[in-house]
C-alpha positions in Angstrom: 3.4 -3.5 -12.3 6.0 -5.0 -10.0 7.0 -7.0 -13.0 7.9 -3.8 -14.9 5.1 -3.9 -17.5 2.0 -1.6 -17.3 -1.2 -3.7 -17.4 -3.0 -0.9 -19.2 -0.8 0.0 -22.1 2.1 -2.5 -22.0 4.8 0.1 -21.6 8.0 -1.1 -19.9 8.9 2.3 -18.5 7.7 1.8 -15.0 8.8 4.0 -12.1 8.9 1.8 -9.0 9.1 2.7 -5.3 7.3 6.0 -5.6 6.3 7.6 -2.3 2.6 8.4 -1.8 2.4 11.6 0.3 -0.3 13.6 2.0 -0.1 17.1 3.3 -1.2 17.6 6.9 -1.4 20.4 9.4 1.1 23.2 8.5 1.6 21.6 5.1 3.7 18.9 6.7 4.1 15.9 4.4 3.8 12.3 5.5 3.5 8.9 3.8 0.0 7.6 3.3 -0.7 4.3 5.1 -3.3 1.6 5.6 -4.5 0.3 9.0 -6.0 -2.9 10.2 -7.5 -3.3 13.6 -7.1 -6.8 15.1 -10.0 -6.0 17.5 -12.2 -3.5 15.7 -15.0 -3.8 18.2 -12.8 -2.9 21.2 -13.3 0.6 22.7 -9.5 1.0 23.2 -6.4 -1.1 22.5 -7.7 -2.2 19.1 -4.4 -3.8 18.1 -3.9 -1.5 15.1 -1.3 -2.5 12.6 -0.2 -0.2 9.8 1.7 -0.4 6.6 3.0 2.5 4.4 1.8 2.8 0.9 4.1 3.1 -2.1 3.4 3.1 -5.8 4.5 2.0 -9.3 3.7 4.5 -12.0 3.6 3.9 -15.7 5.9 6.3 -17.6 3.6 6.4 -20.7 0.0 6.5 -19.5 0.4 7.4 -15.8 -1.5 4.3 -14.6 -0.6 3.9 -10.9 -0.7 0.8 -8.6 -0.5 1.1 -4.8 1.3 -1.5 -2.6 1.4 -1.8 1.2 4.4 -2.6 3.4 4.2 -4.8 6.5 2.0 -7.4 4.8 2.6 -10.3 7.2 1.5 -8.2 10.2 -1.5 -6.7 8.3 -2.7 -10.2 7.4 -2.3 -11.5 11.0 -4.3 -8.5 12.3 -7.0 -9.1 9.8 -7.0 -12.9 10.5 -7.0 -13.6 6.8 -5.3 -16.5 5.2 -3.4 -15.3 2.1 -3.8 -17.3 -1.1 -0.9 -19.7 -1.9 1.8 -18.3 -4.2 1.5 -19.7 -7.7 
């Protein structure tokens, strides 16, 4: 939906950059995130890399897509080669 069109219903009313929150201890809010460990088998110093999640939400049907920040570092930590841009 980064292109502004909902893939489910075709609506062009898309809210972008929506924060994805969780409530923790004491009802404190924080942004949800993803984590990749560069060395997942290590006992300590796993080389954890994180990225915050944000969303695009369709204004008609509510369909939501999640996106992560810090992609370059997440890909490096996962040792994954991303597909070539079309």
